[in-house]
C-alpha positions, 0 to 999 in steps of 0.5 A, spaced: 500 500 500 502 506 497 503 512 503 499 518 501 504 524 502 501 528 508 500 534 503 496 531 499 492 527 505 491 533 509 489 537 503 484 533 500 481 532 507 481 540 507 478 541 501 472 535 502 470 538 509 473 545 509 477 543 515 482 538 518 486 536 524 493 534 524 495 530 530 502 531 533 504 536 528 509 539 532 512 537 539 509 539 545 515 542 548 515 547 543 508 549 545 510 548 552 515 554 551 510 558 547 505 557 552 510 560 557 512 565 553 505 568 553 503 567 560 505 574 562 501 577 556 495 573 557 496 576 565 497 583 562 491 583 557 484 585 559 477 582 556 475 584 549 469 588 548 464 587 543 459 582 541 463 578 537 470 578 540 467 576 547 467 579 554 470 573 557 475 572 552 482 575 552 486 576 545 492 579 543 496 579 537 503 581 534 506 574 536 512 574 532 515 579 537 512 576 543 515 569 543 521 566 538 517 559 538 512 563 534 516 563 527 516 555 527 509 555 527 508 560 522 513 557 517 511 550 518 513 546 512 507 542 511 502 548 513 505 553 508 505 547 503 497 546 504 497 554 504 500 554 497 495 549 494 489 553 497 491 560 496 496 560 491 492 559 485 488 566 486 494 570 488 501 572 486 503 569 493 500 569 500 501 573 506 500 572 513 494 575 515 494 574 523 497 571 529 493 572 535 493 568 542 486 567 545 484 565 552 477 563 553 476 564 561 471 560 565 464 562 564 465 564 557 459 564 552 459 561 545 461 565 540 457 567 534 458 562 528 461 566 522 466 565 516 472 569 517 472 571 509 466 575 511 471 581 513 472 582 506 466 584 502 469 582 495 468 575 498 460 576 497 461 577 490 464 571 488 460 566 484 460 559 489 462 555 483 469 559 482 471 556 489 476 561 490 479 561 497 481 568 501 484 565 507 486 559 511 486 558 518 491 554 523 489 554 530 494 551 535 492 549 542 496 551 548 491 547 553 487 541 551 481 543 547 475 539 549 468 540 548 467 542 556 472 548 555 470 551 549 474 547 543 473 550 536 466 548 533 466 547 525 461 545 520 463 540 516 462 542 508 460 549 510 465 551 505 460 549 500 454 552 503 456 559 503 449 561 501 447 559 508 449 564 514 447 559 519 447 551 519 443 547 525 448 546 531 447 539 531 451 539 524 457 542 528 463 538 530 467 539 536 475 540 534 478 536 540 485 536 540 492 536 545 497 541 544 502 539 538 496 538 534 493 543 529 486 545 526 486 547 519 480 550 516 478 555 510 476 562 511 469 560 508 468 554 513 463 556 518 466 555 525 465 558 532 468 558 539 464 553 544 462 555 551 467 554 557 464 550 562 470 549 566 474 552 572 480 553 567 482 558 561 482 555 554 488 558 551 490 557 543 494 561 538 491 562 531 495 563 525 492 565 518 494 566 511 490 570 506 491 572 499 497 577 498 492 582 495 488 583 500 488 588 506 490 583 512 486 583 519 493 585 522 497 590 519 504 587 519 508 593 518 505 596 524 506 590 528 513 589 525 516 595 523 522 595 519 527 595 525 523 589 528 522 585 521 530 586 520 531 581 525 527 576 522 529 571 517 528 574 510 522 568 508 519 570 515 519 578 513 516 576 506 510 573 509 509 579 514 508 583 508 515 586 506 514 583 499 511 587 493 505 583 490 505 583 482 502 587 479 505 593 483 501 592 489 504 594 496 510 598 494 514 603 498 517 609 494 515 605 488 519 599 490 518 592 494 518 594 501 523 589 502 528 595 501 526 597 508 530 591 511 537 593 507 541 599 507 537 602 500 541 607 496 538 614 497 534 616 491 533 610 487 527 610 482 521 606 482 521 599 479 516 595 476 513 589 479 509 586 473 506 579 471 509 575 465 503 576 462 503 583 463 510 584 461 508 580 454 502 585 453 506 591 454 511 589 449 506 587 444 503 593 444 510 597 443 511 593 437 505 594 434 502 587 435 496 589 438 491 595 438 484 597 439 481 593 434 486 586 435 485 586 443 479 584 446 478 582 454 474 576 455 472 573 462 479 570 466 481 563 464 486 563 470 484 562 477 489 568 479 484 574 480 489 579 477 490 576 471 486 577 465 485 573 459 486 576 452 484 574 445 489 577 440 487 578 433 493 578 428 494 585 426 494 586 418 500 586 415 
């Protein structure tokens, strides 16, 4: 019997059900170190305000500067591979959307069921058959997640039922897991935190990735300004927003913001960051191969939302 590679195995479950639980993805020791690093921030953080975040819930972000253990979760190879499979077809590259620590205090009420992609209005205007995904979440428990202490509830298959704002509670499953395991779920998957009926807090960390052309939940350039991001490995800094998204999106002085991580020469001019298709089209236009009578835009055939498909009729000799 042939073993199925983890990327394919868990990716298939994610696409089929809208979520998957990967057991023992990292060592309990790594999570234990992270949990210890976050003890003080949890103690110093007040309860959230508002009907969504939860008045018995503590939340804080910017985790990459709070614990050196977070980077191993953000850049976990399998997580990034699956994120690339889910998000890669729809963007030039995906980016870090959020790093957030969450504590449900004893007595915390259940959270309203929701889909995280709804923070972006454009998600509401995409036809369901396009199956575009805007976001991938990864929940890492710091304490055991159980039915009694508010483990995340997910509605299997809800990513394919996006016209249903709410689905019957009995269809939800409880994502019970232990530290070291991870819950992955789509931005289109209906989910919620359950109630904490125990005498102890339930703690976890959520790390999410979004299409690189979207405005992220957490503004990385404020969470990790250049003097902080310079301490990151370059791959991590790129995930945290120090990378231009073609075409020419998210620049600084007309260039890739990664220049802020180096000693850039003063007065350096703008540099294009275009997709190959756009470079070819500009070249064809400059050479007279296309014009108003020869170039017609058609609906995109590529899943990449910033790519357009063009029909080019041969120019007259």
